[in-house]
C-alpha positions in Angstrom: 77.6 78.0 75.2 74.6 79.7 76.8 72.1 80.9 74.5 69.6 83.3 76.0 65.9 83.4 74.8 66.3 87.1 73.6 69.7 86.2 71.9 68.1 83.1 70.1 65.2 85.0 68.7 67.9 87.7 67.4 70.0 84.9 66.2 66.5 83.4 64.2 65.9 86.9 62.9 69.2 87.7 61.2 69.4 84.3 60.0 65.9 85.0 58.3 67.2 88.7 57.4 70.2 87.5 55.5 68.3 84.7 53.7 65.8 87.0 52.1 68.4 88.5 49.9 68.6 86.8 46.4 70.9 84.0 46.0 70.9 84.8 42.1 69.2 86.8 39.5 66.4 84.3 39.1 65.1 84.5 42.7 63.1 87.2 44.0 64.2 89.5 47.0 62.5 88.4 49.9 62.1 92.2 51.2 60.9 93.3 47.6 58.6 96.1 49.1 57.6 97.7 52.4 54.9 95.2 52.8 57.3 92.2 52.7 59.2 94.1 55.4 56.3 94.5 57.5 55.8 91.0 56.9 59.4 89.9 58.1 58.8 92.2 61.3 55.5 90.3 62.1 56.8 86.9 61.4 60.0 87.7 63.5 58.2 89.6 66.3 60.3 92.5 66.2 58.9 94.8 68.7 58.8 98.5 69.2 58.5 99.2 65.3 56.4 101.9 64.1 55.2 102.5 60.5 57.6 101.4 57.7 58.6 103.2 54.8 60.5 102.9 51.7 63.8 104.5 53.9 63.1 102.0 56.1 63.2 99.2 53.5 66.3 100.6 52.0 68.2 100.6 55.2 67.3 97.1 56.1 68.5 96.0 53.0 71.7 97.9 53.5 72.0 96.2 57.4 71.1 93.0 55.5 74.0 93.1 53.2 76.4 93.7 56.0 75.1 90.9 58.2 75.8 88.7 55.0 79.3 89.5 55.2 79.9 88.3 58.8 78.3 84.8 57.7 81.2 84.9 55.0 84.0 86.4 57.3 87.1 84.5 56.7 88.0 85.2 60.7 86.7 86.7 63.8 88.6 90.1 63.2 87.0 90.5 60.1 83.5 89.5 61.6 84.2 91.6 64.8 85.0 94.7 62.2 81.3 94.4 60.5 79.5 93.9 63.9 81.3 96.9 65.5 80.2 99.0 62.5 76.6 98.1 62.8 76.4 98.4 66.2 78.2 101.7 66.3 76.0 103.0 63.7 72.9 101.9 65.4 73.8 104.0 68.4 73.2 101.0 70.7 71.8 101.8 74.1 71.6 98.5 76.2 68.4 98.3 78.3 66.4 95.6 80.4 62.7 95.1 79.4 60.1 93.1 80.2 57.3 93.2 77.8 54.8 90.6 75.8 55.2 88.0 78.2 58.9 87.9 78.3 60.6 87.9 81.5 63.6 90.4 81.7 66.1 90.6 78.7 68.5 93.3 77.2 67.3 95.6 74.2 70.2 96.8 72.5 68.3 99.4 70.3 67.3 103.0 71.7 63.7 103.6 72.4 62.2 104.8 69.2 64.9 103.5 66.8 64.2 102.6 63.2 63.6 99.3 62.3 67.4 99.2 60.8 69.0 100.3 63.7 66.8 98.1 66.0 68.0 94.8 63.9 71.5 96.1 63.6 71.8 96.6 67.5 70.0 93.6 68.4 71.3 90.9 65.7 74.8 92.6 66.3 74.7 92.0 69.7 74.0 88.6 69.2 76.6 87.7 66.8 78.9 89.6 68.9 78.3 87.0 71.5 79.5 84.0 69.1 82.8 86.1 68.3 83.6 86.7 72.2 83.1 83.0 72.8 85.3 82.0 69.8 82.6 80.5 68.0 82.4 82.6 65.0 82.9 79.5 62.8 79.4 78.5 64.0 78.0 81.6 61.5 78.0 79.5 58.2 76.3 79.2 54.9 75.0 76.0 53.1 77.4 73.7 51.8 74.8 72.3 49.1 76.4 73.4 45.6 72.9 75.4 44.6 72.4 76.7 48.0 74.3 79.6 50.2 71.4 79.9 52.8 72.8 81.4 56.3 72.3 79.4 59.2 74.0 79.1 62.8 75.6 75.9 63.7 74.0 74.8 67.2 75.2 71.3 66.7 77.0 70.0 69.8 80.2 69.0 67.9 79.8 71.7 65.2 79.1 69.2 62.6 76.1 70.4 60.7 76.7 71.5 56.9 73.4 72.3 55.2 70.8 75.0 56.3 68.0 72.1 56.4 68.9 68.4 56.4 65.6 67.7 55.3 66.0 69.3 52.1 69.7 70.3 51.2 71.2 67.5 53.1 68.7 64.7 52.3 68.7 65.8 48.4 72.4 65.5 48.4 72.6 62.2 50.5 69.9 60.8 47.9 71.9 62.2 45.0 75.1 60.3 46.2 73.4 57.2 47.0 72.0 57.1 43.5 75.5 57.6 41.9 76.8 55.3 44.1 74.1 52.5 42.8 74.7 53.6 39.3 78.4 53.2 39.3 78.1 49.5 41.0 75.5 48.3 38.3 77.3 49.9 35.6 
């Protein structure tokens, strides 16, 4: 599957957005306030965003919740329904643009759109490409028992199971190794 630069950026952004949601009551919300939203926008280089407000924060949190549904959708039809709702509500307006040193690419949000509509349109379209290509199963949640972070499995054979092989994957492999050693010694 060919993934263009702007699609990859949108995928990274939607994964980062979904992962700002607290996994349980003991974890703080990654979008706790407008300052955190501004940091998220800056970190992900979300372009064409004006001054942010509490209304933007609430709207982005709602969009985040809908995107989380896509990563747990049981089938392509369910994922498509959520993505279609997000894209339609954003008032998608595809347009070619070249800015900030990037060559021509497509923005799906209307000029002057809110940050929530911007994210819904661009990230929704990036996710839609996976559904169209029959690759919805690549939109996953980490299989580590204590982690449910979202990720996009871009491995060649669709075998990635953990959000980060160095933390979740390695931790589980070490635990399994220690359990085997303990069993062999006992």
